[in-house]
N, C-alpha and C positions, 0 to 999 in steps of 0.2 A: 406701712405699705400702700395707704391709699394716697399719702402726701407726697409718695417718691412719684405714685402716678400722676398727680397733679403737675409735680415738676417737671416729668417728662411731657406730658402735653405742653405746658406753658414752653418750654424750649423747641419742640420742635412743630407748635404749632404756631410760634411767631413766625411771621414773614421777614422779619430782619434776621433771625435765627436761620430762617433759612437759606438765605443769600449768603450769612456766613458759612452754613455748611456746603454751599455750593461752591465758594471761592478756595473753602479749606478742602473740596473734594479735587480741584483743578491745580491747586498748587501740589497736593501730593503725587497727583499723576502727571507733573512736569518733572519734581524732582527725583520721582521714585516709578517711572514708567514699569517696572518690571510687577510691581504689585497690582496694578491696574490689568497688566496682560494676564498674569497670572488666575486673577479673578475672572477675566473673562472667559482664559481657558478652560477654567473648571466647571463653566455653564455647560447642561447638558447638550448632547447634539445630539443630531438624529443622522440615522442611516438611508440613504436610498438605493433600491436595487434596482438595477435596470436590464433587464431580459433581453437578450438577441438568439432568440436558440435555434439549434440546429445549425451553426455555422463552425468552421474550422480555422485554425490558426492560420493558416493560408489565406484563406478568403478575408481576413480581417488584415492582413498585411498589403496584399494585392489592391484591397480597395481604398482609395482617399478618404482619409476619416481623419480632417484636421482637428476634431475637436478632441478625438480620443488621444489623439497624439498630443496633443496640447496639454491634456491630463498626463500625460506619462513623463512629461518634464521633472515630475516632482511625483508621480507616482509611480507604481509595479504594474507588472504584469507576468502571467504564470498560463502554464496550461492545467488542468482540474481532470483528475481523473472521475468518469462517469459512473463506476459501478454501482450496481442496485441486487434487489434480493433476486431479482428475475432477469427478465429481458430488459434492455436498454430502451424500453418506450418512453414517451414523455412524461407519463403519468408516473411510472416507478421513478423516473430520474428527478422529477420534483420532490414527491413525496418522501423519497431520500434525504434530501436536503433540510424537508420541514423534520423528518424524525431525527435524525441527527445519526442514524443508523442505516443499513443498506435496507430496504426495504422494497415493496413492490405494492402496485396499484390492478385494480380491472382495468381491461381497455379503455374503458369511456369512463369521464370522471364528469359528475353532474353538478356543477357549479353554478349559482346565479344570486343575481342583487335579489334579497327579500321580496321587492314589490315586483319582480317578474313572474310572469306565469309559465307553469311548466306542468305538461299533461292535465292541461286545462284546469288546473289548480293555483290558487297564488302559490308562490315559494314559502313563505312564512306559513302557512297553513301546512302545506305538504310537509315542510321539514319538524312543523312539531307532530305532527301524524305520525311521522318514520321515528321520531329521536323523543319526544315529550320534552323537548325544549323551546321554549318561545326566543325566537331572535330576536334582535333590535329592528327598529324599523328601517335603518340605512346601513343593515349588515351585508355581508354575503354568505351563502350557506352551500356547502357541500350537502347536496340532499342525499348521496348514496354514502354518506361517511362510514356508514354500519358493514355495508359491502366491502369497503375499503378495508376497517378494521378486521373482517374474517379472514380477508384474503393473506392476511400477517400471522394469522395465528399459529400456521402449520409450520412457520420457519421455527428453527431449533436455538432461536433468541429472541429476546423483548424486542419488538418493536412497537411505538407509541404514534402513530400518525398522529401530526401535530404538536409534536413535544415542545418543538421550538417557540408556536403562539403560544401554546399554553403558558410555557415559562414567563413569555414575554408576558401574559395577561398579568399572571401574580406577581409579576415583579412591577406593574402599573404601568409598563409601556404599551401605547398604545399604536395598533398597525392598521394598515390600510393596502388596499390593491388595485390597480388601474389597469386598464386596458384587456385585450384576448385575443385570440389566435383563429377565432370562428372562421370557416370558411363559407363557401354558399351552400354547403349539405350539413354541416353538422357545427353542435357548439365542441368547442375546443377549448377551454379555460383551466388550466391548469398551474398557474401563480397561486392561487388561493391555497393549494398545497402546501407553498412553503410556510405561509403565514396563518393559518386558520392555527383553533385552539383544538385540543382533543377532543372537542365536541364537534367539528366542523364547521365552527364558525369564525368568520374574520368580520372583527367590530365593525368597520367602513370600508368604504369604496365604491368603484363602479367598474364593472365586469361584462355590463350589458354591451347591445348593439349599438348602443349612444355613440360608442369610442373608435363607430366605423363610417366612413364616406365612401360613397360610390364613385368610383375610376375606371372611366371607359381604356384606358391603356393596360392596366393592372389586370394581370390574367384572374376571369371570371369576375371580373369589376368591381370588387368588393377589399379595400385596403384600410388600415390603421388610418383616421384622421388625428395627426400627430398635433393639427392647433387646438380641436376639442380635449385630448390626453394631457395636453401640459395645461390648459385650462382646469381640467380636474385634478391636475398635481398642485398647481396652486392653492386653489381651494381646500383640499385635502392635508396640504405641508403644516398649515398653520397648527393643527390638534392631533396632529400624530408623529410617532417617534422614528416609525419605522415602515418605512413606502418602499411598496414594489411595482414598479411600472412595465407591462409586457408589451413589448414592441409588435410583436404579433407577426408582420409580413413574411419574416424568412421562414417561420413555421409554415404559415400558409401556401408559400412557395413549394415548399417540402411535399405538402400532400398533392400539390398539383401537378410534379415533376412526371408524373408518369404521361401527360397528357399535351407536354408542351416540349417543342422542339431546343436541343441541347443550348443553343445559344442564346434564347431567348428566355431559358431559365437562369443562364448564367449573368446577362444584362439584369434581369429582373432582382437578382438577388444581390447584385451588386449595390443596385439603387435600391433596392430597401435596407441595406447596411448604411448608406449614404444618408436616407432618412433617418433611421436611428441615430447614426452620429449626430444629425442635426438636432434632434432633442436633446442628448445627451449635454452639448454646448449649452442651450438654453437650462437644463437643469443644474450644472455647474456652476452657473453665471448665479443662480439662485442661493446656493448655499453657500456657506462659509465654511471652507474647506478646512479651517484652522482648528475647528470645533466638529465639524460635520466628517460624513465617509461617505463617497460614492464608490459602488461596485456594480461593475456588469461582467455580467454571465452568461453563459450558455449551458443550462443544463443538460441539455441531451445532443450526442454527436447527430448529426446528416447522416443520412442514408449511405452515400457515398463511404463516409467515414467508418460504418458500420462493415462495411462491404469487406473495407479493407482491412478491419480490425484493429480501426484506430478510434479509441474512445477518451482521447486528450483534447477536452477544448479549452475555448482562451477564456482568460478571468483577467480582470482589470481593478485595480484597488488604489483608489487616490482618498486624501483626507488626514484626517487626524492620526496619526502613529503610523503612516506608512511615507516609508521614503522612496526616491527613485531606486526601483532596478528591480530584480526579479522577484517575485513571490515563492515562498516555501512554507511548511508547516510543522508543527510537533510531530504530526504522524508519519512524512515521508522523510525528512531531514535532506531534501534532495533542492538541489538550485532549481527552480522555475517550476518547483511540480508539489500541486495541493491535490487535495481529493475533495471530492462533494462533501462528505461529512464534517470537514473543518467549516465548512460557510457559517451553520447554525453556532459551532461554540464559540468562531470568532465573534460573531454578532451579541451574543451574550456577554462575551468577556468585555466588548466595546459600552456595553451598559450596565456593567459591573454586576452581573447576574453569574450564578452557578449554573453550571449544564444539568440540563435534566439527567437523572441515573442513568438512563438508557442510551444517552448520547456516547461514543466512543472517540470522535475526531478529537484536534486539538489547534491549538490558535494558529493562525496565518500572521506571518510578518512578513516583511522582505529584506533581500541582501543586495549590496550595492553591485553595480554590474556597469561596465565600460561600453557595451554596446546591446544594450538589453533584446533588441527584438534578434540580432545575430546569433546570439548564442541562445536565445529559446526555442529559434528555429532549428539550431543544432543540436539542442536535445531532444525537440519532439521528433527531427527526423531521423535521429539515431534510435531513438526508443524505437519508432514505427519498424525500422530495419530490422531491429536485431528480434522484434516481436515475429515478423517475418521469418526469419532466419530458425529463430527457434526449434520450434517443430521438426524439420528437416534434419537438422544437425544433429539433435539428441538423438531420433529414430536412426539415425544412421550410426551413431555412437552405440546405441544399445542393439540395433541390427549386427553390428561387427563383434560385439560381444556374445550373442546368441550363438553366431553361427561356431565364432572361435571355440566356445564352452562347449557345444554341439559334438564339435569334432574331438576337443580333448577329451568327452566322456565317452566316446566310441572307443576312441586309444585306449582309455584307460580299463573299460569292460571286455577290451579285445586282447586276447594272448600275444597275436602276432608281433612280430616287430617291425616298425615301422620303415619307410624308405627315410635315409638319413636327412634327404632334400627337404623332406614333408615335415620331418620334426624340426628341422631347421627355421622354414617359414611360420610354421605352428608358433615356435618359443618366441619370433621376433615379433609376431601379433601379439603374443600375451604380454609382452613387454611395451610395445604401441599402446595397448588398451590402459595400461597402469599412467603413461605418459601423458595420455589426453586431456586428464582433469587441468594438467598446467599450463597443456598448450593452449587452451581455452580462453583460460588466464590471459596469457601472454598477447594472443591475439587480439585480446579486446583493445590493444594500446593501437592496432594498424587498422584503418578504414577499410572498411568492407561492405562496399555499396548493394555488389551483388551476390547472391545464393554461391554462384560458384566462384567467384573470390573469396568467399568466407570457406567453403572447402578446400580450395586449392592453399591458403595459407595456410588452413589447420594440419592438412594431411604432408605439404611440404615440411613445415616446422617439426610436427611429431615424428617425422620420419628420418630428417637430420640429428634431431636429439636422441631417438633409438641407436641410427647408425654409428652415431659419436661416443654413445655407453657401451656398445657391444664391439668398438676399439679400441676404447681405453680402459675398459676392464676385461681382465681375463676370467675372472669368478664369477658366477652367475650372482651370489650372494652380495657380492660388491656392485653389481649394476642396481639391483633393486633397493640394496642400501641406498645410495647416492638418489634414484628416483623419488621414492617414497619419505628419505628426511628433507630434499630439495625442494618437494611438494608441499611438505609440510608447513615448514619454514617462509616459501612462500607465501600460501595463505595467511599464515600468523602477519606477515609484514603487511601483508595487503587490510587486513583487518584494522591493523596499528594504524593505519594510513589511514583509516576511514573508508574502506572497502571499494577504491576506484576503480580496481579494474574488476572485482566481483559485479558492481553496478552494473556495468557494460557487458558481461560475459553472457553468453546464452543458456551455459550450465547456473547461472547467478541468478538473480531476480529482477522481475519485467515491469516496469511502471503502469504499462497499461494492464499487465494481468493484476497488478495491485495486491497480491497476497502479502508481498514485504516490499520494503523498500529500503532497509537499512540493514546495519548488523550483518552476519554471515547467515546464507540461503540453507535450506533444508540438503541439498544436493552437496553442495561443498562443507557442509556441518560432517556429513556422512563421510567423506575424503581426508575433513581435516583430521577425524579420530581416526580412521580406517590406515591413512599415513603414518600417523604417529605411533602406534601400536605395532605396526610391521616397520617401520623404519627403527624405532627404540629395541626392539629385540634382536633385528639384523646387528644391530651395533653390538649389542650385549654377546653374542654367538661370538663377534669378530674378536671381542675385549676378551673373552671365555680361553681364548689360545693363548692369549697373553699374563695370564697368569691370576691366580685371585684377589691379589693389590687392584688391577685394572678392572677387575669385574664389581668388586665392590664400589669404587668410583664412579662404574658405570652404573649401578643401581640406583646410587644416590642422584647423578645427573637425571636419570629416568624418571626419579619419585619427583625432582623439582619440575619438567616440562610436563609430567603429566598435570601438578597441581595450577602451573602457568597454564595450561589449555582450558581445564575447568572454569578458572579466573577470568579469562578471555572470553569464553563461552556467556559466562555468566553477567560479565560485567555490561551492563544498560548503555554503556558509552562505545563498548567493542562491538562483540559479538550479539548480545541482546536475543539469545534463543533459549530460551526457558527449557523446552524440549532436548536442544543439544546438551544444555548443561545435566540435565537427569542422565541423559545416554553417557557421555564422558565421566561424569561421576561413578556410575555402577560399572561400568566397563573397564575404567582406568584401574576403579581398585580389585577389582575381579582378577585382570590381568598381573597387576603388582603382587597381589596375593601369589598368585601361581607361579610368576618366575622367580619372586622369592622364596619357592617351594614352603610356603604357611599351607596349612590346612584352612579349609572355607568351616571354620566351626562357628557355633552359634554366637559366641562373641564375637567373633571378626564380623558374622553378618549384620549383628548389632551395631556394631561399629561404623560400618559403611553406612547400613539405614540411616544412624544418627547423622554422619558426616554430611549426606545427601541433603537430609532435611535441614541442618545448620547453614549448609550450602544456599538452599532456596530461601530460609529465612532472611539472611542476610541479603539476600539480592532483592528482595520483597521489601527490606526496610530500606535500604540505600537506595531504591527508585523511588517509594514512596516519599523519601525526603529530598528528590531529586527537585529543581524548579520546573515549573510546567513544560517550557518547551525542550526540558532535557530527559523528561520521563518515556519510558519504552512502554513497550506493551504490558510489560507484568505489573505496571504501577497504574495503568489503565483498566486493567481486568480487576485489581484490587478494588480500585474505586467502583467498579462495576460492582462489585458482589458486596460492597460497604451500602450500596442506594438499592440495589435490587434484594439483599437478602442471598441466605443458602441456596435456594432455588438456581440462580444464576451458574453455581458451579456445577450443578445437575446439567442444566440447559450447551454448558462448555462441552459435560464430558460426552452428551449424546451427539452432539454437532461434530465433537472430534471422530468419536467413533464411525458414525453415520459418512464423513467424509473420507477418514480410511478404507471404509467399506467400498465405498462407489469406486474410490482410486484402486484398491487394490484389483477390482473385480474388471477394471477397464484399461489401466495403464500399460503400458508394453514393459516398464518397469520390471514389474511381478515376475515376467519371464526370467531376465536375468536374477532377481533375487532368489527364485524356486531353482534355477539351472545350479547356482553357487553352491546353493546347500545340498542339492544331490551330487555335487562334484566334490563337495567335504564329506558327505556320506559314504562318498565310495573311498577317498582317501582312508578315512578312520575304520570304516569296519568291512572293506572287502578281504575277502579270505588270501588275497595276493599280500598282505602285509605291507603296503604301499607306505603305512606310518611309520614303521619300524626304524629302514634304515634311515628316515630322515630326521626321525625324534635322535638319536645317535649323534648324527653331524651337526642339526642346529636344533639344540635341546630347546633354546630360549624363542627363537622364531615358530618352531610346532606349538610351543604352550601359548603363543601369541594370538595363533590362528583360534584358541578359545575365548580369547578377549575381542578379537573380532566379530565373529558369531555372536557371543554376549551384546556387543553394542548394535548388531544388526536387530536383534530380536527387539532391545530395549528402544531403539529408532522408531521400530514399527510401533510400538503401541504408543509413545510419549509425544508423538508429534502428528502435526497435523501432513497430509498426504507421506504417510510414514513409509511407504513403500519404498519410494525416491531415497531417501536417506539411508533404509535399510540395507538396498541394494549398491549404493556407493561405498557405504561403512565396510564393506566385505570386498570390493572390487580388489583391492591392493592385496590382500589377503589370497585371495581365490587364483588371481593372476601368477602369483611366486608359487602357489601349492603346485597348481599344474605344471609350471616350469621345470619345477627341481622334480617333480616326477617324471616327466617326459625326459630329462636328462638322466635319471637313474636308468629308466628302461632302456635308453640309448646306451646305456655302460652294462645294460644286463644284470643290473643289482636286483631289480624287481622283474617279476613278468606279470 
């Protein structure tokens, strides 16, 4: 062993041999350049994050930014959902990125260089007094870290402030933060919340007022000294792997907005973005974007954006593994849209580190686009328009249901015969209500820039479809048979195509709200299951008149459709809706037992529970074995449970129950749900025997109503915002039931 060491020393220590080695390296590099390139590419890279806070996509587009434009020739751009665990304040927005899950922060964040003085105490001593931890001499300390930790304890899920920084520290990745957004009135230093570890420390950086310069032309005379900031950046770049540069000026201007003339505010903000673009250009020239990555983010929406309900801020990524186009992520699966909780996951992925167990985001990647800015603006504008239209359209639809159901209930409880014209109008409105969900899907294909145009197209198309159904079909059951089955198959095709219509429908899901980004939303999940039960039982009643052979075939086709529905809802690549899977599995199982004239015995009940369990286990197994970017909410939840233990299950249950209770108490969907149940109670139990003549004429349909009610209650129990799918599950059944009763009363068959 000793002799081998001597030989190696002689070979590598000899100058002649050193020259041979050098020539050999040049020869290999010349003949096999890909080997050298691969070796270079495998060198560890750095990430620099530049923060230009509280700006909108429109402000970025309208301001000349040649350096950002140059980055976008090979980089990608998107908009970021900035939801937090509370209000969209800078503290909560920055903290959410650092935690990797939606957290919150107290109003004031007290972050300082350890050498600064705060409350007449050296910061390093003050920090040690409060935490018992001695920070490094060049570190940054968040002195109210315990207050931040405490503010997140009341959330019904685990939030670890500093989870990103803690994971980077444990992985040997060095971090630094430069710059601040201080005003002349107070300290505003939020960037450390992204990079700090769980103890509230960033190992190095400078966020003091050394980063500022007096400028008589800037509001209140104090702005970022970009020359100083760039010098600090160069100094810290050598010894750090992850650097955050806070540009600061756009944030300051947002704080001064109330005292500035509008034209001055706008011009100063444009100038602030231009200055930030200047330092971005210098930073980009310093980096090697073949192995490094540059990220430009705006963690917090501006005041104007928040007032408009817009929480989608611009994000730019360039460098290693990012190709030109639009950003997306495993969390959203939407072109041009990511979330703030995707940022830390992506940073850790870059450094080949596993995410902290409490992080719930996904990796960001890029998709090609021929005109990225035009496409992204269209995506962001459409999302904002839809967000604005969503409440009045849905409330209008619900209000229509409430009025019609109240009038129907009054008629059901009243023994007097109604005027034929009133009956006809009411029946037309009941059919219209069952048509509106599919109409809302269809009009998502039509540009509706104004609320009036949205209502206009919705009502015109819904009335046209209703009118055609009434003209085309003589029998009531045929109208509802067609309406429900076309609704079911239309939703099915949309899900199979990646839900392009549902993503843009006001009854679908909204990227600004951010509760769901892909799959089938809760409202349409209820419509999907409800229309299937009603449509399939109506078909069985039609086939029942054709003989036993057709009826048997109909039952087999129905069983196949029920299984297909469960598969679609369970598939991570399609519906990706766990609550919907449970709802469909139980409700369709009960419905099939009832329409097959089988008693619900202990054996059938056991088989049903076993079947649902097997479906869920298969869903979990399949999703856990998906590649990272294809994994749905289920896989991420299981990863969370694996990382944090069984207590996570309790947290999820408490969160869902508390969410359901709050929504049940305040949402207008609750009234539709309760009214629907009251109507069914009157139909089934009122002494007038409404149900008997219907059960004779439409045995499968009446039996299917039990399945719809079952689906409604299961949806209420197993879904976030459960009252919405609970109400939509039963819409198709209650409108048909009310229509048939009115028809029977008109004929005089019931009183």
